[in-house]
C-alpha positions in Angstrom: 10.2 3.7 -4.3 7.2 4.6 -6.5 5.7 7.7 -8.0 2.2 8.6 -6.9 0.0 11.1 -8.8 -3.0 12.2 -6.8 -6.0 13.9 -8.5 -5.7 16.9 -6.1 -2.0 17.4 -6.8 -0.3 18.9 -9.9 2.9 16.9 -9.7 3.7 13.3 -8.9 5.5 12.5 -5.6 8.1 9.9 -4.8 7.3 7.6 -1.9 9.0 4.7 -0.2 7.0 1.5 -1.0 7.4 0.2 2.5 5.6 3.3 3.9 2.4 2.2 2.1 2.8 -1.6 2.1 5.3 -2.8 4.7 4.5 -6.5 4.0 5.8 -6.3 0.4 9.4 -7.3 -0.4 12.1 -4.7 -0.5 12.8 -5.1 -4.3 10.0 -5.3 -6.9 10.5 -6.7 -10.4 7.5 -5.2 -12.0 4.1 -3.6 -11.3 0.8 -3.3 -13.2 -2.2 -1.1 -12.3 -5.7 -2.1 -13.4 -7.5 1.3 -12.9 -11.1 0.2 -13.7 -10.8 -2.5 -11.0 -8.8 -0.2 -8.6 -6.1 -2.9 -8.3 -2.4 -2.9 -8.5 -0.3 -6.0 -9.0 3.3 -6.2 -7.7 5.7 -8.9 -9.0 8.7 -10.2 -7.3 10.4 -13.5 -8.3 7.8 -16.2 -8.8 5.2 -14.4 -6.6 2.8 -11.6 -7.1 0.5 -9.5 -4.8 -2.8 -7.8 -5.5 -3.3 -4.5 -3.8 -6.5 -2.4 -3.3 -5.6 0.9 -1.9 -3.4 0.3 1.2 -4.6 -3.3 1.5 -3.0 -6.6 0.2 -5.9 -8.7 -0.9 -6.5 -12.0 1.0 -4.9 -15.0 -0.5 -1.8 -13.2 -1.7 1.0 -13.6 -2.5 0.3 -16.1 -5.2 2.6 -17.8 -7.8 2.9 -16.2 -11.2 2.2 -19.6 -12.7 -1.4 -19.0 -11.4 -1.6 -16.4 -14.1 -0.7 -18.9 -16.8 3.0 -18.4 -17.0 5.1 -21.6 -17.5 6.7 -22.8 -14.3 10.1 -22.2 -16.0 9.5 -18.4 -15.8 11.4 -17.3 -12.7 10.4 -13.6 -12.7 8.8 -10.9 -14.7 10.9 -7.9 -15.7 8.0 -5.7 -17.1 4.2 -5.6 -16.8 
């Protein structure tokens, strides 16, 4: 699940992640939004996905080691 706040709504709504991105894994370890680039990054285990709106960007998932994390890092718990 995730909370979504839309500019035209007063309160955030709870949504099932699979309803927006069915290709993502069921459980997510961490997420990070980069508003100025209109991107969201989802982390699960040693992989991460980059999302733009409803689309997963081409070339994802990628390894978190591509971000500079040591290969010993097995997952992220916060972003």
